[in-house]
C-alpha positions, 0 to 999 in steps of 0.5 A: 500500499502507498501512503501519499502523505502524512494524513494517509499515514495517520489514517492507517494508524487510526484504522489500526486502533479499531483492530488492536486488543490487549496482548497485541504487539505491533512493530514498526520498521523503516529508515529515519523519517519513514513515518513510524512515529506518524503511524503510531500517533494515528493509532494513539489518537484512534485509541482516544489520546487527545494530547500531543504524541512525542517520539519516544526516541529519548525516553525509550518507552512512553506509557499511556493508560486509560481513561486517556485511551481504551487500553493501556499502550507502551510506545517503545523506540529501541533505536538507542538500545545498545544491547537486546538484553536491555529489553528486560529492564524495560518491562516490556513483557508486562506491558504487552500482557496488560495492553498494546506494545508498540515497538519502533526499531524492533531490529534492534532486538533481533532474536528477542522472544518478546517480539514473536507474533508481532504484526510487523509493519514496514514503511519505506520511502518511495517516489510518491510517498511511503510504501507500507508492507506488513507481515501478518501473523495468524492472530491478526489474519481476520482483523487485518484491514488497514483501510 
């Protein structure tokens, strides 16, 4: 799917919000500036968040809780992660069990068992916008419909 602009990227995020449930994991991959955080913003807004959605690049993890949105979300950016073992310190397993775990730069944690079963979304810059591709696991097959 080609996303021609920021508005279309936000709209896909909002559409994802209607599909997510507690225990889900969504990973967002792509180069810097590909739209990962924009898609995450759309998803968080679709879940009911009215406030600004900053990139979690420096905080590494930004938690969001009801009543701001309909389920807890841990928005994680692993870009600055130096060792996949550091993921244990973040408490991501607990965050996933309680709500949605949304992970940018999952390739920084290759081989981490926590990332198994993710709806893996990739955004690539192409002529005319961004190309979204997804690896859809069995748990998502009936739900996945980004438009």
